[in-house]
Steps between C-alpha positions, in 0.01 A plus 500: 500500500526732796696392798315502833755731659598696191394862537687616192609387152853441394793359698646639814851643454597473858556873538290660770499825315348346189131561551408597147390146418255462794123459429194480716158335448222750419213263425370232266382513146169362363651154472616490860868558422704732725591846368826666615653845478849630558553626849638854506797567722405610841708632786599246756237453763574451859437159641472452868761269642390168620595351826781247470424141570488436864397854600163540660249774510630851566827461323659837413776479242615851584526455872866382505628671190564164346361388170290187502641194339387411152348153493644246271302392196523150373153483346410450139655755264254578224771650287733204513799721605563295810654694788687313766360508850692732722683343785626652811409839627231680295596799292412847604133602449402837360143579609471786247592289199797727406763235542580303192516130557554214281284413206344219704374749755344718225312207348363402836366849551340499154337167570365622830360818352343379178421131531129413511268211432395461137130534405472776761516865438834669559540671834320830507708807485397816664298729273739781566788294368304400187399853430855606553620242250240613247352146478120452506342310785341170403258296712385145463133595440609695190576176318252233384508185293341445165143632483266267681130461408264685731235257624267776602491672163242260347281522808504876482400492133218256565376707789496814288305321229218388736488801726190710442464865557302639789215601274475151350487346847220731602306414186545128565376547855191677366433216258529243776267704718241517225524123451443440869196725501353320198559160660336615825197628312467167315517306827237720659269458200538124515429495874188712458380289211557178691321637805200610299492166323505313830220715643297441186564126515407486868186706441618777733514771237200734530274492198637174363394144559744234606655262252374207709140617483520524123676170478244337729212633293657371184587165648159442661353417161780254432634196688628564850724294721385435855651300781241375748516306826224423746542552875278335761492647850404237757379623837639236728317632809167636381461273197417596146706592198558804281620481138661756274675502165831689481538626143810655343430643158846527344360667188336799666727477808205487738443287808162398637354300784173342385287394796288190439191451718452157651156485336652494149345210312751244373496156345700223661697227325189284465302782341287563805413851609677633806619827652844645547487464877406132480760435230780644713404280794432185296682484167828640617726739317519334159127433466410853601763648269360309203144599588596867515674470163179358356259760629720807449697394196828572678825308519586477871866404525513396864328485836624671819336380821546764767383402846442779751816421706708544185321823417592619849868412439498657154381835635764487771773420248418799281494731802126556558261656249314831469145493365173691527271297726120522468397344831601460861614144549483347848769276633415140408690382808251665737224283640170521321311583817711801582521818301850615420599832646646616165501350150806321375477687167358851489315646206692776326745612234843339471475278800815301575421131544726239648472132418218413743317821417520430125362147549216627713410767245526268197265241655256735669133515398271709707154369592263546211777559244529299178789277417626754249568753781742262662645412161573866430693527828709202398578675173612811689741298711646325195562830321657645816736202521603545135581867559740404779653195331833538324495546122820302469425141400779357715395695810133410445597134466689518830185637663294213362759249619492656845134404529604133501183402319436176320389638167290344231709311242360728231678803650854481638668750734704666227204528265279644772771743614566627147126537433436693822801726431344609169169575666682688777659721237157573354354576844783741590461684169124547534421258218301260716132468584257263669181388323207291620350248261125563518279192495128455513311340786522160336877537463504550128677784327303799394557693181655775711751253638574368154570842356676675789711226656519188287552691177689807615712360782532138405493571128184315406582168347858487612543128456446391144396132513708259297376253248434235763354738759129485569276780378377730773125555478337778694142429594253775590156380609216708356237226509347611825568155646811487723537122484572507127843648564607181676360289216700696245815466714470123520438473127802709410736327742395162367563629150859594588448874535598730784203656668514869594209639698408838353212558743130548456322742270281766651215429260388183324593458134301295255769373266843374589821647346844352443764767435865477394740793462795351314444357155691185586245432775202476262516124473534467878185712539310271264606192698398664828156575359457137393618376840240714678228401255470847350450570130809601303312809390557633852875530428620848415813711516517771762653607831559238765600518862871530556542171682319280249564386147131452423217680676157343534182673614242238589154605389166352571540267199767311696344213683812324617466211251779352294 
């Protein structure tokens, strides 16, 4: 084991001239052990004198010609020779190192010149001295420990494996570019196809019909679903009523306002003949609704009574309406004896009507005009309101609630709001129309009315009577005697049938006919013939009116007997 202060191997002989056994540290081997070499003899080097103890800065040992005192040494002797500490005056000091002292002095000089801290490199010698001694120069960075693993070597190898050449990168970029172009072309094709499909479905593609028109044509022959409510406009100032059916055909996605003249012949709860106008004033909402169901074969879901003040508020809530007016309407507030300077509503295209203007136009009938003229104006106002009403069920319900009406129990605020929202959507999309139900002078339905409105708009026999429902019998008087219609009505009502007035024939007919259209109505037709006192041979299968289960044409052989 090397001594911390041992700069050589072997023992010290105590002779200052014996320098052949001195070694110096030249480095460390691969195990960390110090490596020494023998120090060649070198000429004595000059060491500058040190100022004696007690002398300050600027001391000159040559100023007085006296030699400086040699300090005493009583420190640790690494060689174990043990030199006594000098007492008294110090011995003479030779600054050039020529004087020979004691062995103790020589060891002190060796210790001062060569001692160093272990684990540090030996003091550097000047390159000139090393070259002069013929010894190579060694530096610390020339030595290393056992080979250590290089952490970056694996990363470099992996990188080289996955690195592509410049040509490969260009080819990959070309492939990605081609893929993007193909994807873009596919997206464009899909967009074009979807757009063309939408235009075809909406019927906006030139040369092609709409899908709805084809669907409607196909569905017309089959069952259709219709939602129907009846609305009664009551003129609180001028008197009178106006009635219309609001129809939403969910199968064909069409909306219609069917205007019903007040002269329409109905049958009240007791089976007596009446008119629509009288029924609205007398029977109330439920009785009129049932009578309309009977004569038209519809299924009216609810009744909406709309007085003129509420119509005024409704138009104001939707923000006025724009319609084509067909007459100049004077201001109803002006006195009858004075002529108004200007009409309240002017005739023209797309006239904007406020609430009071809409009420005045909907209830106006010029002198000499029929009731249907005023009814058509009411239909215009209703369609204008639907175009301005919100298509959102919640918003439409809020509008209805804002009217603060007391509605009929058959139609709540939410139901009415949702129903009007659907019709508003139809009106905004152009899938809405207004139709007048044509009636004859006696109030009965004509064949034109049966085919164009009752069958096409209301779907013919919409309500299929149940097992316990009474059979609807349409009576057409071709006897030439008007009073026989009333006799037939009384007979049928007493027999438990529902009377439907089919009007009067243009020419008299000799024999009576009882017609049924559905095979399951054959027995009902036979019973009707017996009830009216007609022979069963008069029963035959054929086409009936849309609002009747069994159609009867009274001929001259009908006398009104049992």
